[in-house]
Steps between C-alpha positions, in 0.01 A plus 500: 500500500552725199223699335385413149561793266180597321348812354135528591248725329348692790316787334182293534572398863386691807794586726477603865788662685474479878718781635543868448867582561823514301516128412136503390578803282798322342286196416221724371736683264630169362150358457390809308743398223265206438149583627282774642250256653639559851341582835679601820385441855692613809448656838698801373572569134784738422434821311734375229289187445181707507643724226602202286162337558314818404703544179430138401137484619577229759287413800640576848344409833640616833403238754651206682513179297216263587437141401333470158638834374680292236177357360464575130873552444732280297830620646584639844817689588563527874723801568477525877749406772268305732601137441189360671274696264715393203451137604124544547454667159721240328304215661171658396627561145622140471161363602334723239757422226613862480865558410680672784828683556607611847781749454822378663336181637563221250314254724182686411554534126359312204720720280767764535569828323816477291720794427404595145560724203203617293553673167184493291415135433837384634502373856812343646484370854767384742435294810709332767191319637514730799863417588629849429275770357806730507685271255196490273478881507864553402489230233191672356687831493791333319270347237322833456830667409570253218157515337515664158343842458182488295400148605142617569453634145666195349253275685206702368632444146552129565145467634367665183704266279362199690144623444548565128709203389344155460607242758760251395868436448554807277354734764714340771812536287420863412432600862809317624713686244346835599579434869856386422567810289358731769726360770804477270456866405461607866803292607720662232407849625629419851 
């Protein structure tokens, strides 16, 4: 089964990461591109995660995961190796209608983390539905190399135009022409 591609606004969702090692840190860093409403619980939390958490005013709790620790959260990221605990947390999350991702265990995932590029308001994601994260990573790197310089600033300008111009066919035509000219100009410089 393939995953449905969707961008979800999560800055108003409470996220819990279960785990305190390298994989948990990687997920934490990615999540911080989109929200700071994150808590971490793990038997041992790395100094690196503690530093990131402190800088971003995130909650950390060093203790073993216990049933009901996910209560009050909207999204749970399981970044631990113990498959039995992954299964237990996923089962609990499912019963409580909490979205869950168990890193590297697609059987215990409601969603997966794509490889992505974030430049200002631009987010481009690549997924192989878990078939090959390595392929997604290298495809992302390829796409990143062909993105035009200045895309972030251009998007800020386009957002401002959209706010100022009245909705309708003329606005659509104007914005389409602006986008076409931007990419034509960037393509000619290559």
